[in-house]
DRENKE-62535 format. One record per residue: x, y, z of N, C-alpha, C, O in turn; residue number from 1. Coordinates in nm, 3 decimals, decimal comma, padded with zeros to 5 digits. Layout:
BEGIN
NODE X Y Z X Y Z X Y Z X Y Z NUM
...
% end
This chain:
BEGIN
NODE 02,289 00,601 -00,694 02,379 00,488 -00,678 02,405 00,426 -00,814 02,314 00,417 -00,896 1
NODE 02,524 00,385 -00,840 02,554 00,322 -00,967 02,477 00,192 -00,985 02,448 00,122 -00,888 2
NODE 02,445 00,162 -01,111 02,366 00,042 -01,140 02,439 -00,086 -01,102 02,375 -00,188 -01,079 3
NODE 02,572 -00,082 -01,094 02,646 -00,205 -01,065 02,672 -00,225 -00,916 02,738 -00,322 -00,878 4
NODE 02,621 -00,136 -00,831 02,642 -00,150 -00,686 02,563 -00,269 -00,633 02,450 -00,294 -00,675 5
NODE 02,622 -00,342 -00,541 02,558 -00,459 -00,482 02,481 -00,415 -00,359 02,532 -00,341 -00,276 6
NODE 02,357 -00,461 -00,348 02,272 -00,424 -00,235 02,248 -00,545 -00,147 02,235 -00,657 -00,196 7
NODE 02,243 -00,521 -00,018 02,206 -00,629 00,073 02,058 -00,617 00,102 02,000 -00,508 00,099 8
NODE 01,997 -00,729 00,131 01,854 -00,732 00,161 01,837 -00,724 00,311 01,889 -00,808 00,385 9
NODE 01,765 -00,621 00,357 01,743 -00,602 00,500 01,597 -00,630 00,533 01,507 -00,588 00,460 10
NODE 01,576 -00,699 00,640 01,441 -00,726 00,689 01,426 -00,663 00,827 01,524 -00,642 00,898 11
NODE 01,303 -00,634 00,862 01,276 -00,583 00,995 01,313 -00,689 01,098 01,305 -00,809 01,070 12
NODE 01,354 -00,645 01,218 01,399 -00,739 01,321 01,295 -00,843 01,358 01,326 -00,961 01,372 13
NODE 01,170 -00,799 01,373 01,064 -00,890 01,417 00,992 -00,958 01,302 00,892 -01,027 01,324 14
NODE 01,039 -00,941 01,183 00,973 -00,996 01,067 01,026 -01,136 01,036 01,147 -01,155 01,024 15
NODE 00,937 -01,236 01,024 00,982 -01,370 00,989 01,053 -01,371 00,854 01,018 -01,293 00,765 16
NODE 01,150 -01,456 00,839 01,230 -01,462 00,717 01,146 -01,487 00,592 01,177 -01,434 00,486 17
NODE 01,040 -01,567 00,603 00,963 -01,605 00,485 00,845 -01,513 00,458 00,773 -01,534 00,360 18
NODE 00,821 -01,410 00,543 00,703 -01,327 00,527 00,741 -01,180 00,512 00,778 -01,116 00,611 19
NODE 00,733 -01,124 00,388 00,769 -00,983 00,371 00,668 -00,892 00,440 00,552 -00,930 00,459 20
NODE 00,712 -00,774 00,478 00,624 -00,678 00,542 00,509 -00,644 00,448 00,528 -00,630 00,328 21
NODE 00,390 -00,631 00,505 00,271 -00,607 00,424 00,282 -00,477 00,344 00,250 -00,476 00,225 22
NODE 00,325 -00,370 00,406 00,336 -00,242 00,336 00,439 -00,250 00,225 00,416 -00,201 00,114 23
NODE 00,552 -00,311 00,253 00,656 -00,326 00,150 00,602 -00,407 00,033 00,633 -00,377 -00,082 24
NODE 00,523 -00,509 00,061 00,464 -00,590 -00,046 00,366 -00,509 -00,129 00,365 -00,517 -00,252 25
NODE 00,282 -00,430 -00,062 00,185 -00,347 -00,134 00,253 -00,245 -00,223 00,214 -00,225 -00,338 26
NODE 00,355 -00,179 -00,170 00,429 -00,080 -00,249 00,498 -00,149 -00,366 00,494 -00,100 -00,479 27
NODE 00,561 -00,262 -00,339 00,628 -00,336 -00,446 00,533 -00,381 -00,555 00,565 -00,370 -00,674 28
NODE 00,417 -00,430 -00,516 00,317 -00,473 -00,615 00,272 -00,355 -00,701 00,254 -00,368 -00,822 29
NODE 00,254 -00,241 -00,637 00,211 -00,121 -00,710 00,319 -00,077 -00,809 00,287 -00,040 -00,922 30
NODE 00,444 -00,080 -00,767 00,555 -00,044 -00,857 00,557 -00,139 -00,976 00,568 -00,095 -01,090 31
NODE 00,547 -00,269 -00,949 00,549 -00,368 -01,057 00,432 -00,346 -01,153 00,449 -00,353 -01,275 32
NODE 00,313 -00,320 -01,099 00,195 -00,298 -01,182 00,216 -00,180 -01,277 00,190 -00,191 -01,397 33
NODE 00,262 -00,069 -01,222 00,284 00,050 -01,306 00,394 00,025 -01,408 00,382 00,064 -01,524 34
NODE 00,502 -00,041 -01,365 00,612 -00,071 -01,458 00,564 -00,154 -01,575 00,598 -00,127 -01,690 35
NODE 00,483 -00,257 -01,546 00,433 -00,344 -01,652 00,334 -00,271 -01,742 00,332 -00,293 -01,863 36
NODE 00,251 -00,183 -01,683 00,158 -00,103 -01,763 00,235 -00,014 -01,861 00,188 00,014 -01,971 37
NODE 00,353 00,030 -01,820 00,438 00,114 -01,906 00,517 00,030 -02,006 00,586 00,085 -02,093 38
NODE 00,508 -00,102 -01,995 00,578 -00,191 -02,087 00,728 -00,196 -02,065 00,804 -00,223 -02,158 39
NODE 00,772 -00,170 -01,943 00,915 -00,169 -01,912 00,959 -00,303 -01,855 00,895 -00,358 -01,766 40
NODE 01,069 -00,354 -01,907 01,129 -00,472 -01,846 01,193 -00,429 -01,714 01,218 -00,310 -01,693 41
NODE 01,218 -00,524 -01,628 01,282 -00,494 -01,500 01,419 -00,429 -01,524 01,455 -00,333 -01,456 42
NODE 01,494 -00,481 -01,620 01,628 -00,431 -01,647 01,625 -00,288 -01,699 01,702 -00,204 -01,653 43
NODE 01,536 -00,259 -01,794 01,526 -00,123 -01,849 01,479 -00,025 -01,742 01,529 00,087 -01,732 44
NODE 01,383 -00,069 -01,662 01,333 00,016 -01,554 01,444 00,047 -01,454 01,459 00,161 -01,411 45
NODE 01,521 -00,055 -01,418 01,632 -00,034 -01,324 01,733 00,066 -01,381 01,785 00,150 -01,307 46
NODE 01,761 00,057 -01,510 01,852 00,153 -01,573 01,795 00,295 -01,565 01,869 00,390 -01,538 47
NODE 01,665 00,308 -01,590 01,602 00,441 -01,584 01,609 00,500 -01,444 01,614 00,621 -01,427 48
NODE 01,611 00,412 -01,343 01,618 00,457 -01,203 01,762 00,465 -01,153 01,787 00,509 -01,041 49
NODE 01,858 00,423 -01,237 01,999 00,415 -01,199 02,016 00,325 -01,076 02,080 00,362 -00,978 50
NODE 01,955 00,206 -01,086 01,961 00,108 -00,977 01,996 -00,029 -01,033 01,990 -00,053 -01,153 51
NODE 02,032 -00,116 -00,943 02,059 -00,255 -00,975 01,926 -00,328 -00,996 01,835 -00,314 -00,914 52
NODE 01,914 -00,406 -01,103 01,789 -00,476 -01,134 01,749 -00,573 -01,023 01,631 -00,588 -00,993 53
NODE 01,846 -00,639 -00,962 01,814 -00,733 -00,853 01,753 -00,659 -00,735 01,659 -00,707 -00,672 54
NODE 01,806 -00,541 -00,705 01,754 -00,459 -00,596 01,611 -00,416 -00,625 01,524 -00,423 -00,538 55
NODE 01,586 -00,372 -00,747 01,449 -00,333 -00,786 01,356 -00,453 -00,775 01,242 -00,439 -00,731 56
NODE 01,403 -00,570 -00,816 01,323 -00,691 -00,803 01,288 -00,721 -00,658 01,177 -00,764 -00,628 57
NODE 01,384 -00,699 -00,568 01,357 -00,719 -00,425 01,250 -00,622 -00,376 01,164 -00,659 -00,296 58
NODE 01,257 -00,499 -00,423 01,155 -00,400 -00,384 01,018 -00,444 -00,435 00,920 -00,439 -00,362 59
NODE 01,012 -00,485 -00,561 00,884 -00,526 -00,619 00,824 -00,647 -00,548 00,702 -00,660 -00,539 60
NODE 00,908 -00,735 -00,496 00,858 -00,853 -00,425 00,833 -00,825 -00,276 00,786 -00,914 -00,204 61
NODE 00,863 -00,705 -00,230 00,841 -00,670 -00,091 00,947 -00,723 00,003 00,928 -00,721 00,125 62
NODE 01,057 -00,770 -00,051 01,166 -00,823 00,031 01,251 -00,709 00,086 01,301 -00,717 00,198 63
NODE 01,265 -00,605 00,008 01,346 -00,489 00,046 01,256 -00,369 00,071 01,164 -00,342 -00,007 64
NODE 01,281 -00,298 00,180 01,207 -00,175 00,211 01,283 -00,057 00,151 01,394 -00,027 00,196 65
NODE 01,226 00,009 00,050 01,298 00,120 -00,012 01,298 00,244 00,077 01,204 00,268 00,153 66
NODE 01,404 00,323 00,066 01,409 00,451 00,137 01,325 00,552 00,060 01,281 00,526 -00,052 67
NODE 01,304 00,667 00,120 01,230 00,774 00,052 01,305 00,819 -00,073 01,242 00,847 -00,176 68
NODE 01,437 00,826 -00,066 01,515 00,864 -00,184 01,499 00,761 -00,295 01,490 00,797 -00,413 69
NODE 01,496 00,634 -00,258 01,478 00,528 -00,358 01,339 00,539 -00,420 01,325 00,525 -00,542 70
NODE 01,237 00,563 -00,339 01,101 00,579 -00,393 01,095 00,697 -00,489 01,026 00,692 -00,591 71
NODE 01,165 00,803 -00,456 01,168 00,920 -00,544 01,232 00,884 -00,679 01,182 00,925 -00,783 72
NODE 01,340 00,809 -00,676 01,406 00,766 -00,800 01,316 00,672 -00,880 01,311 00,679 -01,003 73
NODE 01,245 00,585 -00,810 01,152 00,494 -00,877 01,042 00,573 -00,946 01,006 00,544 -01,061 74
NODE 00,988 00,672 -00,877 00,882 00,754 -00,937 00,932 00,829 -01,059 00,861 00,842 -01,158 75
NODE 01,055 00,880 -01,052 01,113 00,947 -01,169 01,130 00,848 -01,283 01,105 00,881 -01,399 76
NODE 01,173 00,725 -01,251 01,189 00,623 -01,353 01,058 00,582 -01,418 01,056 00,543 -01,535 77
NODE 00,949 00,592 -01,343 00,816 00,561 -01,395 00,746 00,684 -01,452 00,639 00,674 -01,512 78
NODE 00,808 00,801 -01,433 00,751 00,929 -01,476 00,614 00,953 -01,412 00,518 00,990 -01,479 79
NODE 00,609 00,931 -01,280 00,487 00,954 -01,203 00,522 01,034 -01,078 00,639 01,044 -01,041 80
NODE 00,420 01,089 -01,014 00,442 01,157 -00,886 00,442 01,052 -00,775 00,395 00,940 -00,794 81
NODE 00,495 01,090 -00,661 00,493 01,000 -00,545 00,347 00,970 -00,508 00,315 00,858 -00,469 82
NODE 00,261 01,070 -00,521 00,118 01,051 -00,493 00,060 00,940 -00,582 -00,017 00,856 -00,534 83
NODE 00,097 00,940 -00,710 00,046 00,838 -00,802 00,091 00,698 -00,762 00,022 00,600 -00,790 84
NODE 00,206 00,689 -00,696 00,253 00,559 -00,651 00,163 00,502 -00,542 00,140 00,381 -00,537 85
NODE 00,113 00,589 -00,456 00,035 00,543 -00,342 -00,116 00,550 -00,362 -00,190 00,489 -00,285 86
NODE -00,162 00,622 -00,462 -00,305 00,635 -00,486 -00,337 00,582 -00,625 -00,295 00,640 -00,725 87
NODE -00,409 00,473 -00,629 -00,451 00,414 -00,756 -00,579 00,484 -00,799 -00,689 00,448 -00,755 88
NODE -00,565 00,585 -00,884 -00,680 00,665 -00,924 -00,782 00,584 -01,003 -00,902 00,614 -00,998 89
NODE -00,738 00,483 -01,074 -00,833 00,400 -01,149 -00,923 00,324 -01,053 -01,041 00,302 -01,083 90
NODE -00,871 00,282 -00,938 -00,954 00,213 -00,838 -01,056 00,308 -00,779 -01,170 00,267 -00,752 91
NODE -01,018 00,434 -00,758 -01,112 00,534 -00,706 -01,223 00,559 -00,806 -01,340 00,570 -00,767 92
NODE -01,189 00,568 -00,933 -01,290 00,588 -01,037 -01,385 00,470 -01,041 -01,506 00,488 -01,051 93
NODE -01,332 00,348 -01,032 -01,416 00,228 -01,031 -01,511 00,229 -00,912 -01,628 00,194 -00,926 94
NODE -01,461 00,269 -00,795 -01,544 00,273 -00,675 -01,654 00,378 -00,691 -01,769 00,353 -00,655 95
NODE -01,620 00,495 -00,745 -01,720 00,599 -00,767 -01,825 00,555 -00,868 -01,944 00,582 -00,849 96
NODE -01,783 00,489 -00,973 -01,876 00,439 -01,073 -01,971 00,338 -01,012 -02,092 00,343 -01,037 97
NODE -01,919 00,247 -00,933 -02,003 00,146 -00,867 -02,102 00,212 -00,772 -02,218 00,172 -00,765 98
NODE -02,057 00,313 -00,698 -02,146 00,383 -00,604 -02,257 00,455 -00,679 -02,373 00,452 -00,636 99
NODE -02,223 00,519 -00,790 -02,325 00,589 -00,869 -02,426 00,491 -00,929 -02,546 00,520 -00,933 100
NODE -02,378 00,378 -00,975 -02,469 00,277 -01,030 -02,564 00,225 -00,921 -02,683 00,208 -00,946 101
NODE -02,511 00,201 -00,803 -02,593 00,154 -00,692 -02,696 00,260 -00,653 -02,813 00,229 -00,633 102
NODE -02,653 00,385 -00,641 -02,742 00,495 -00,606 -02,854 00,508 -00,710 -02,970 00,527 -00,675 103
NODE -02,818 00,498 -00,836 -02,917 00,506 -00,943 -03,019 00,392 -00,933 -03,139 00,413 -00,953 104
NODE -02,970 00,274 -00,902 -03,057 00,157 -00,891 -03,156 00,171 -00,775 -03,274 00,141 -00,792 105
NODE -03,110 00,217 -00,660 -03,200 00,222 -00,543 -03,292 00,344 -00,543 -03,386 00,350 -00,465 106
NODE -03,265 00,440 -00,631 -03,350 00,560 -00,634 -03,437 00,570 -00,758 -03,509 00,668 -00,774 107
NODE -03,432 00,473 -00,844 -03,503 00,485 -00,972 -03,655 00,493 -00,957 -03,721 00,548 -01,045 108
NODE -03,712 00,439 -00,850 -03,858 00,441 -00,831 -03,906 00,562 -00,750 -04,025 00,573 -00,721 109
NODE -03,816 00,651 -00,713 -03,856 00,769 -00,637 -03,916 00,875 -00,731 -03,878 00,887 -00,847 110
NODE -04,009 00,949 -00,676 -04,064 01,062 -00,752 -03,958 01,172 -00,755 -03,865 01,170 -00,675 111
NODE -03,972 01,268 -00,847 -03,875 01,378 -00,850 -03,867 01,452 -00,716 -03,759 01,493 -00,674 112
NODE -03,980 01,468 -00,649 -03,980 01,536 -00,519 -03,904 01,454 -00,414 -03,825 01,509 -00,338 113
NODE -03,927 01,322 -00,411 -03,856 01,235 -00,317 -03,705 01,236 -00,345 -03,623 01,240 -00,253 114
NODE -03,672 01,232 -00,472 -03,531 01,233 -00,511 -03,464 01,362 -00,464 -03,352 01,359 -00,412 115
NODE -03,532 01,475 -00,483 -03,479 01,604 -00,440 -03,461 01,607 -00,288 -03,361 01,658 -00,238 116
NODE -03,558 01,552 -00,214 -03,547 01,547 -00,068 -03,427 01,462 -00,026 -03,352 01,498 00,065 117
NODE -03,410 01,349 -00,094 -03,297 01,262 -00,063 -03,164 01,334 -00,087 -03,072 01,324 -00,006 118
NODE -03,153 01,404 -00,197 -03,031 01,479 -00,226 -03,002 01,583 -00,117 -02,887 01,601 -00,077 119
NODE -03,105 01,650 -00,070 -03,087 01,748 00,037 -03,038 01,681 00,166 -02,952 01,736 00,235 120
NODE -03,092 01,564 00,196 -03,047 01,489 00,315 -02,900 01,450 00,301 -02,822 01,464 00,395 121
NODE -02,864 01,402 00,183 -02,725 01,362 00,159 -02,632 01,483 00,173 -02,526 01,472 00,234 122
NODE -02,673 01,597 00,119 -02,591 01,719 00,131 -02,570 01,755 00,278 -02,460 01,793 00,317 123
NODE -02,675 01,744 00,359 -02,664 01,776 00,502 -02,570 01,679 00,573 -02,489 01,720 00,656 124
NODE -02,581 01,553 00,541 -02,494 01,452 00,603 -02,348 01,479 00,566 -02,260 01,475 00,652 125
NODE -02,324 01,506 00,439 -02,186 01,534 00,396 -02,133 01,659 00,466 -02,017 01,661 00,508 126
NODE -02,215 01,761 00,479 -02,173 01,884 00,548 -02,138 01,855 00,694 -02,043 01,912 00,746 127
NODE -02,214 01,769 00,760 -02,186 01,734 00,900 -02,057 01,653 00,913 -01,990 01,662 01,015 128
NODE -02,024 01,577 00,812 -01,904 01,493 00,816 -01,776 01,575 00,797 -01,668 01,529 00,834 129
NODE -01,788 01,692 00,742 -01,668 01,776 00,716 -01,625 01,850 00,835 -01,527 01,924 00,830 130
% end
């Protein structure tokens, strides 16, 4: 769509006027976070996506629900995959780091034999969960 095209803001039928949809807000926040991490102004980012800056602003605020085609253009403008838009890998790394620190803390007083037994139990539990 040309950058000068005017977009209307659509809300879900059952959605209150003052409350954006939760998913739209989460997606918009994620887009804004990545855009700012890349050091892009809203206007420059909109140009990279070939979109109207006001429309992109509505998406970032969760006011507008983007289509799949729009999300694809946004991802191209951010030079990321669609997966990267929905999965914050840094949060996963932080969670894994915290889990490892906790595991290290609660197992530090175990003997090597006890630690080995615990690892075997964990392996069995993980295998059962798959």
